[in-house]
C-alpha positions in Angstrom: 0.0 0.0 0.0 1.4 3.5 -0.8 3.0 4.9 2.4 1.4 8.3 2.1 -2.1 6.8 2.2 -1.1 4.8 5.3 0.1 7.9 7.0 -3.0 9.8 6.1 -5.4 7.1 7.2 -3.5 6.4 10.4 -3.6 10.1 11.3 -7.4 10.2 10.7 -7.8 7.0 12.8 -5.8 8.6 15.6 -7.9 11.7 15.6 -11.1 9.6 15.7 -9.9 7.5 18.6 -9.0 10.5 20.6 -12.4 12.2 19.8 -14.5 9.3 20.9 -12.6 8.5 24.1 -12.3 12.0 25.5 -15.4 13.9 26.7 -14.0 17.0 25.1 -14.8 19.6 22.5 -13.7 19.3 18.9 -11.0 21.8 19.7 -9.7 19.6 22.5 -9.7 16.6 20.1 -7.6 18.5 17.6 -5.2 19.6 20.3 -4.8 16.0 21.5 -4.2 14.7 18.0 -1.6 17.4 17.4 0.2 16.1 20.5 1.2 13.0 18.5 4.5 13.1 16.7 5.2 11.2 13.5 8.4 9.1 13.7 10.2 6.2 12.1 10.7 3.0 14.1 13.9 1.1 13.1 13.9 -2.5 14.2 17.4 -3.7 15.3 16.8 -7.4 14.7 19.8 -9.0 16.2 19.9 -6.6 19.2 16.3 -6.7 20.3 15.8 -2.9 20.3 14.0 -0.4 18.2 15.5 3.1 17.6 13.0 5.9 17.1 14.1 8.7 14.8 12.6 11.8 13.2 10.4 10.9 10.2 12.0 13.5 8.0 14.5 16.4 8.0 17.8 15.3 9.7 16.2 12.0 10.9 17.9 12.5 14.3 17.5 9.9 17.0 14.7 10.5 19.4 14.7 7.5 21.7 15.0 3.8 22.0 12.8 0.9 23.3 13.7 -2.6 24.4 11.4 -5.0 22.5 12.4 -8.1 24.5 11.9 -7.0 28.1 10.6 -10.5 28.8 13.7 -12.2 27.4 14.5 -14.3 30.5 10.9 -15.7 30.6 10.8 -16.5 26.9 14.2 -18.2 27.0 13.2 -20.3 30.0 10.1 -21.4 28.1 12.1 -22.3 25.1 14.8 -24.2 27.0 12.0 -26.2 28.8 10.5 -27.4 25.5 12.8 -29.5 23.2 10.8 -28.7 20.1 10.8 -25.0 20.7 14.5 -25.2 21.4 15.2 -26.9 18.1 13.3 -24.3 16.2 14.9 -21.5 18.1 18.4 -22.8 17.2 17.3 -23.4 13.6 16.2 -19.8 13.3 19.5 -18.6 14.8 21.7 -20.8 12.5 19.5 -20.4 9.4 17.7 -17.2 8.5 19.3 -15.5 11.5 22.8 -15.9 10.0 24.1 -17.0 13.4 22.1 -14.5 15.4 18.7 -14.5 17.1 15.9 -12.6 15.4 14.3 -10.4 18.0 12.4 -7.8 16.0 11.0 -8.1 12.5 8.1 -5.7 12.1 6.5 -2.8 14.1 3.4 -0.6 14.0 2.1 1.8 16.5 -1.5 2.0 17.7 -3.6 4.9 16.4 -3.3 6.8 19.7 0.5 6.5 19.8 0.6 4.8 23.2 1.9 1.4 22.2 4.0 -0.3 19.5 3.2 -3.8 18.2 6.2 -5.9 17.3 6.7 -9.3 15.7 9.6 -11.3 17.2 10.6 -14.2 15.0 12.8 -16.1 17.5 10.1 -15.9 20.2 7.4 -16.9 17.7 5.1 -14.1 18.9 3.7 -10.6 18.6 3.7 -8.3 21.5 2.3 -4.8 22.3 4.7 -2.6 24.2 3.6 0.4 26.2 5.7 3.3 24.9 5.6 5.1 28.2 6.7 2.3 30.4 8.3 -0.3 28.0 6.1 -3.0 29.6 4.2 -5.6 27.6 0.5 -4.9 27.2 -0.3 -8.2 25.6 1.4 -11.1 23.9 0.1 -13.3 21.0 2.0 -16.6 20.3 1.7 -17.3 16.6 1.0 -20.8 15.3 4.1 -22.7 14.5 7.5 -21.5 15.7 8.3 -18.2 13.9 6.6 -14.8 13.3 7.6 -12.6 10.4 6.4 -9.6 8.4 3.2 -7.7 9.4 0.8 -5.1 7.8 -1.5 -2.6 9.4 -5.0 -2.0 8.2 -5.7 1.5 6.7 -7.7 2.5 9.8 -4.8 1.4 12.0 -7.0 -1.0 14.1 -5.7 -4.4 12.9 -2.4 -6.1 12.2 -1.8 -9.1 10.0 1.2 -11.2 10.9 2.8 -14.0 9.0 3.5 -17.2 10.9 6.1 -18.5 8.6 6.4 -22.1 9.7 2.6 -22.9 10.0 1.8 -21.2 6.6 -0.7 -19.0 8.3 -1.5 -15.3 8.6 -3.1 -14.2 11.9 -5.1 -10.9 12.0 -5.2 -9.3 15.4 -6.9 -6.4 17.1 -4.0 -3.9 17.5 -5.3 -2.7 20.8 -6.2 -6.0 22.6 -4.2 -8.6 20.7 -7.3 -10.7 20.2 -7.3 -12.8 17.0 -10.0 -11.6 14.7 -9.3 -14.2 12.0 -6.7 -16.1 10.1 -6.0 -17.7 6.8 -3.8 -20.2 5.1 -1.1 -19.3 2.6 1.6 -20.9 0.5 4.9 -22.0 2.0 6.6 -19.5 4.3 4.3 -16.5 4.2 6.3 -13.3 4.2 5.1 -9.8 3.1 1.5 -8.7 3.8 -0.3 -5.7 2.2 -3.7 -4.3 2.9 -5.4 -2.6 -0.1 -6.0 1.1 0.5 -9.8 0.6 0.9 -9.1 -2.1 3.6 -11.1 -4.7 1.7 -8.3 -7.2 0.8 -5.1 -8.5 2.2 -2.3 -9.7 -0.2 0.1 -12.2 1.3 3.3 -13.3 -0.5 4.8 -16.7 0.4 8.5 -17.1 -0.4 9.1 -20.8 0.2 12.3 -22.2 1.6 14.9 -19.4 1.3 17.5 -20.9 3.6 18.3 -24.0 1.7 21.3 -24.4 -0.7 19.3 -25.8 -3.6 19.4 -22.5 -5.4 20.2 -23.4 -9.0 17.3 -22.7 -11.4 16.8 -26.5 -12.1 16.3 -27.0 -8.4 13.6 -24.3 -8.1 10.9 -26.9 -7.5 12.4 -27.8 -4.1 11.6 -24.3 -2.8 8.0 -25.1 -2.1 4.6 -23.5 -2.9 5.2 -19.8 -3.6 2.3 -17.6 -4.5 0.3 -14.5 -3.7 -2.8 -15.3 -1.6 -5.5 -12.6 -1.8 -8.2 -12.7 0.9 -11.2 -10.7 1.9 -10.0 -8.6 4.8 -13.3 -8.9 6.7 -14.2 -12.6 6.3 -10.5 -13.8 5.8 -11.8 -16.1 3.0 -9.6 -16.6 -0.1 -10.5 -14.5 -3.1 -7.8 -15.6 -5.5 -4.3 -17.0 -6.0 -1.7 -15.4 -8.2 1.1 -17.8 -9.2 3.9 -15.8 -10.6 5.5 -19.0 -12.0 2.9 -19.0 -14.7 3.3 -15.3 -15.4 7.1 -15.5 -15.6 7.0 -18.6 -17.8 4.6 -16.7 -20.2 7.3 -14.1 -20.9 10.1 -16.6 -21.2 11.6 -16.2 -17.8 11.5 -19.9 -16.7 14.8 -19.7 -14.9 13.6 -16.8 -12.6 12.3 -17.5 -9.1 8.6 -16.9 -8.4 9.2 -16.1 -4.7 7.7 -12.6 -4.4 9.7 -10.6 -1.8 8.9 -6.9 -1.0 6.2 -5.5 -3.2 4.4 -2.1 -3.5 1.3 -1.0 -5.3 1.0 2.1 -7.5 -1.1 4.8 -6.0 -4.2 3.7 -8.0 -3.4 0.0 -7.2 -3.5 -0.9 -10.9 0.1 -2.1 -10.9 2.1 -4.1 -8.4 5.9 -3.8 -8.4 7.8 -6.7 -6.8 11.2 -8.3 -6.3 11.9 -12.0 -6.4 14.6 -14.2 -5.0 18.0 -14.1 -6.7 17.1 -11.3 -9.1 18.9 -7.9 -9.2 15.9 -5.9 -10.3 12.1 -6.0 -10.1 8.9 -6.6 -12.1 5.8 -4.6 -13.0 2.5 -6.6 -12.8 -0.8 -5.3 -14.2 -3.7 -6.5 -12.1 -6.4 -5.9 -14.7 -4.7 -7.9 -17.4 -3.1 -10.4 -15.0 0.3 -10.3 -16.6 3.8 -9.0 -16.0 4.2 -6.0 -18.2 7.8 -4.9 -17.6 11.0 -6.3 -16.3 13.8 -4.1 -14.8 17.3 -5.4 -14.6 19.5 -3.3 -12.3 23.3 -3.1 -12.4 25.4 -5.9 -11.0 28.0 -4.9 -8.5 31.3 -6.5 -9.9 32.1 -7.6 -6.4 28.9 -9.6 -6.0 29.4 -13.3 -6.4 27.4 -15.2 -9.0 27.1 -18.1 -6.5 23.5 -17.8 -5.5 24.1 -19.8 -2.4 25.9 -16.8 -1.0 22.8 -14.5 -1.2 21.4 -14.0 2.3 18.1 -15.9 2.5 18.0 -15.9 -1.4 17.4 -12.1 -1.3 19.6 -10.6 -4.0 17.5 -7.4 -3.8 15.2 -6.9 -0.8 13.5 -3.5 -0.2 11.1 -1.6 -2.4 9.2 1.7 -1.9 7.4 4.3 -4.0 7.2 8.1 -3.8 3.8 9.4 -2.8 3.1 10.8 -6.3 3.9 7.4 -7.8 6.7 8.7 -10.1 9.7 7.1 -8.4 10.6 3.7 -7.1 13.4 3.2 -4.5 15.2 -0.2 -4.6 17.4 -1.7 -2.0 20.1 -3.7 -3.8 20.9 -6.0 -0.9 23.7 -8.2 -2.1 25.0 -5.6 -4.6 25.5 -3.1 -1.7 23.7 -0.1 -3.2 20.3 1.6 -3.3 18.9 3.5 -6.3 15.9 5.6 -7.2 14.2 4.5 -10.5 11.9 6.6 -12.7 8.7 4.7 -12.9 7.8 5.9 -16.4 11.1 5.0 -18.0 12.5 2.5 -15.5 15.8 4.4 -15.7 17.8 4.1 -12.5 19.5 7.1 -10.9 22.8 7.2 -9.1 23.8 4.0 -7.3 24.1 5.0 -3.7 26.6 2.8 -1.9 25.1 1.0 1.1 26.0 -2.0 3.2 23.6 -4.8 2.8 20.5 -2.6 2.5 17.5 -4.7 3.6 14.5 -2.5 3.5 13.2 0.7 1.9 10.4 2.9 3.1 9.2 6.5 2.6 9.9 9.4 4.9 7.1 11.3 6.7 7.2 14.2 4.4 7.3 11.9 1.3 10.4 13.5 -0.1 12.9 10.7 0.8 13.4 7.0 0.6 14.8 5.6 3.8 16.8 2.4 3.6 18.1 0.2 6.4 21.8 -0.6 6.0 21.9 -3.9 7.9 25.6 -4.4 7.3 26.6 -1.0 8.7 24.0 -0.5 11.5 22.6 2.7 10.1 19.7 4.0 8.1 20.2 6.3 5.1 17.8 8.8 3.5 17.9 9.2 -0.3 16.2 12.1 -2.1 13.5 10.9 -4.4 14.0 14.0 -6.6 17.7 13.7 -7.2 18.5 10.1 -6.2 21.3 11.4 -4.1 22.1 10.5 -0.5 21.0 13.0 2.1 22.0 11.7 5.5 22.9 8.5 7.5 22.0 7.9 11.1 23.6 5.2 13.3 21.2 2.7 14.9 21.5 -0.7 16.6 22.7 -4.1 15.5 21.3 -5.3 12.1 18.5 -2.9 11.3 15.9 -4.4 9.0 12.3 -3.1 9.0 11.7 0.6 9.1 8.1 1.8 9.7 6.3 5.1 10.2 4.5 5.4 13.5 3.4 7.9 16.1 4.5 8.7 19.6 3.5 11.3 22.2 5.1 14.7 21.2 7.3 14.7 24.3 8.4 11.0 24.1 12.1 10.4 24.4 12.3 6.6 25.0 11.5 4.1 27.7 14.9 4.3 29.4 15.3 0.5 28.8 
């Protein structure tokens, strides 16, 4: 979903929540809403913290929150259960690259009092009180690993992928109560709500941490597809198998594991990355076909050995400017990011970056913000010029970066 629409709808939702919960005048409600500050949450996956920075301008650091305040309790539960312990170790030594995965995705509640976090190694989702750092609620996902999330346009629901059970859980963002769930292909990953809130798109990526990476071994990766469900009934609406669409344009050796994806502002086009590929595709929803392919430059230092790509993700991170004219691409294994003109698909300057693993849009919509997981920093790139603006140091192995809201005077939990 385009980031500017998410920001707008979440702001509206925040104002509505404050209006109905406070016995105040409209002027008071406006004042309360104004007391919220838009920020960027940066999840430091290996460290178990989230840095909160300004959403635009100099992107200066505002505060930090510990997302694993219950680490001792969680580890005790894992160590007491042999199956949980085996999966915990498998995550550490597989997708975690030798590290625990403590924070994957984050979204704040509409009133800015809490942040909801998916924690892969702990196989759960928690809501953390932003004033105290304490846990409001915890939802253990089915299976043994949680992954990417998405927030509904009104900010009231979060969808989280339970990657081992091939399930997406949809939770009330305030209470943590499960509102529904649906089945997916193998290893559900990215989730996207449509801007009208009617549908959820889930992308399953299959087994990305195996070494069977040659094109002829593609069949071993599992069932990879886009599952589209009704966001109210959680019933399947349709399946989009990119294997068939790729084959139709002669790209039989390309993976069909859809990674990060983004809709055009009118949601007529879907732009997406796939495993092993240094570039992205344009998919037309009305005609149900891939309409354009964009190959991006190869870094001469990048190995052609696909088993060296982290979790099969050659390029992992994609965002779009609010006006829909520019795409920002994180070239993960090629160590750069670049802004691409959507009309011509011409890339701009290749901005050097260390294992960039995500791309989002700044609060003012003027910049693309990437996480440099290999250098422990986030970097802002100007959509207009494609040039780097500023880098800000954060914690260990930043991955997901999400817009959110906190109280205007918030400076961290002190944890």
